[in-house]
MARFIDREN-404873 format. One record per residue (C-alpha): residue number from 1; residue in three letters; x, y, z. Coordinates in steps of 0.25 Angstrom, whole numbers, padded with zeros to 4 digits. Example, Ala and Ser with C-alpha at 12.3 -4.5 7.8 and 13.67 -1.06 7.14 Angstrom:
// MARFIDREN-404873
r resi = 1 resn = ALA px = 0049 py = -0018 pz = 0031 .
r resi = 2 resn = SER px = 0055 py = -0004 pz = 0029 .
//
This chain:
// MARFIDREN-404873
r resi = 1 resn = MET px = -0268 py = 0109 pz = -0045 .
r resi = 2 resn = ASP px = -0281 py = 0111 pz = -0053 .
r resi = 3 resn = VAL px = -0292 py = 0101 pz = -0050 .
r resi = 4 resn = THR px = -0304 py = 0100 pz = -0058 .
r resi = 5 resn = LEU px = -0318 py = 0096 pz = -0053 .
r resi = 6 resn = ASP px = -0318 py = 0084 pz = -0062 .
r resi = 7 resn = LYS px = -0305 py = 0078 pz = -0057 .
r resi = 8 resn = THR px = -0310 py = 0078 pz = -0043 .
r resi = 9 resn = GLU px = -0317 py = 0067 pz = -0035 .
r resi = 10 resn = ASN px = -0324 py = 0067 pz = -0021 .
r resi = 11 resn = ILE px = -0321 py = 0055 pz = -0012 .
r resi = 12 resn = LEU px = -0326 py = 0051 pz = 0001 .
r resi = 13 resn = LEU px = -0316 py = 0046 pz = 0011 .
r resi = 14 resn = THR px = -0319 py = 0039 pz = 0025 .
r resi = 15 resn = LEU px = -0307 py = 0042 pz = 0034 .
r resi = 16 resn = PRO px = -0304 py = 0041 pz = 0048 .
r resi = 17 resn = LYS px = -0305 py = 0054 pz = 0055 .
r resi = 18 resn = SER px = -0290 py = 0053 pz = 0059 .
r resi = 19 resn = GLU px = -0287 py = 0053 pz = 0044 .
r resi = 20 resn = ILE px = -0295 py = 0066 pz = 0040 .
r resi = 21 resn = GLY px = -0283 py = 0075 pz = 0043 .
r resi = 22 resn = PHE px = -0274 py = 0067 pz = 0034 .
r resi = 23 resn = LEU px = -0284 py = 0067 pz = 0023 .
r resi = 24 resn = ARG px = -0286 py = 0083 pz = 0024 .
r resi = 25 resn = SER px = -0271 py = 0085 pz = 0024 .
r resi = 26 resn = LEU px = -0269 py = 0076 pz = 0012 .
r resi = 27 resn = ALA px = -0281 py = 0083 pz = 0004 .
r resi = 28 resn = LYS px = -0275 py = 0097 pz = 0007 .
r resi = 29 resn = LYS px = -0261 py = 0092 pz = 0002 .
r resi = 30 resn = MET px = -0268 py = 0086 pz = -0011 .
r resi = 31 resn = GLY px = -0277 py = 0098 pz = -0013 .
r resi = 32 resn = TRP px = -0289 py = 0090 pz = -0011 .
r resi = 33 resn = THR px = -0302 py = 0094 pz = -0004 .
r resi = 34 resn = ALA px = -0306 py = 0086 pz = 0008 .
r resi = 35 resn = ARG px = -0319 py = 0088 pz = 0016 .
r resi = 36 resn = LYS px = -0328 py = 0081 pz = 0025 .
r resi = 37 resn = GLN px = -0342 py = 0077 pz = 0020 .
r resi = 38 resn = LYS px = -0353 py = 0080 pz = 0029 .
r resi = 39 resn = GLU px = -0362 py = 0069 pz = 0033 .
r resi = 40 resn = SER px = -0376 py = 0071 pz = 0027 .
r resi = 41 resn = SER px = -0388 py = 0073 pz = 0036 .
r resi = 42 resn = ILE px = -0394 py = 0060 pz = 0030 .
r resi = 43 resn = ASP px = -0381 py = 0052 pz = 0033 .
r resi = 44 resn = LYS px = -0381 py = 0058 pz = 0047 .
r resi = 45 resn = SER px = -0396 py = 0054 pz = 0050 .
r resi = 46 resn = LEU px = -0393 py = 0040 pz = 0045 .
r resi = 47 resn = LYS px = -0381 py = 0039 pz = 0054 .
r resi = 48 resn = GLU px = -0390 py = 0044 pz = 0066 .
r resi = 49 resn = ALA px = -0401 py = 0034 pz = 0063 .
r resi = 50 resn = ASN px = -0391 py = 0022 pz = 0062 .
r resi = 51 resn = CYS px = -0385 py = 0027 pz = 0076 .
r resi = 52 resn = HIS px = -0399 py = 0027 pz = 0082 .
r resi = 53 resn = MET px = -0398 py = 0042 pz = 0084 .
r resi = 54 resn = VAL px = -0412 py = 0045 pz = 0079 .
r resi = 55 resn = TYR px = -0423 py = 0049 pz = 0089 .
r resi = 56 resn = SER px = -0438 py = 0049 pz = 0089 .
r resi = 57 resn = VAL px = -0448 py = 0056 pz = 0097 .
r resi = 58 resn = LYS px = -0460 py = 0050 pz = 0104 .
r resi = 59 resn = ASP px = -0470 py = 0062 pz = 0100 .
r resi = 60 resn = PRO px = -0466 py = 0070 pz = 0088 .
r resi = 61 resn = GLU px = -0477 py = 0080 pz = 0091 .
r resi = 62 resn = ASN px = -0471 py = 0084 pz = 0104 .
r resi = 63 resn = LYS px = -0463 py = 0096 pz = 0102 .
r resi = 64 resn = ASP px = -0452 py = 0092 pz = 0112 .
r resi = 65 resn = ILE px = -0445 py = 0082 pz = 0102 .
r resi = 66 resn = VAL px = -0431 py = 0085 pz = 0107 .
r resi = 67 resn = SER px = -0435 py = 0081 pz = 0121 .
r resi = 68 resn = GLN px = -0441 py = 0068 pz = 0116 .
r resi = 69 resn = ILE px = -0429 py = 0064 pz = 0109 .
r resi = 70 resn = LEU px = -0419 py = 0067 pz = 0120 .
r resi = 71 resn = ASN px = -0428 py = 0059 pz = 0130 .
r resi = 72 resn = SER px = -0430 py = 0047 pz = 0121 .
r resi = 73 resn = ASP px = -0424 py = 0034 pz = 0123 .
r resi = 74 resn = VAL px = -0417 py = 0031 pz = 0110 .
//
């Protein structure tokens, strides 16, 4: 089957993890391409901020920033 680029369309599906295997097998049988889209660093950062996974330091001039983050009460 010859598929030209102008006759294809990219779509985004949100599926339960339990259905991914079914989708992949269907795609293989139909000759489609199925791939997982990586989460962008901006989306990941926004998600972390919404989940309060952002840390701050008391003294940014201090070289031991990792120690300050690990010992902080968030």
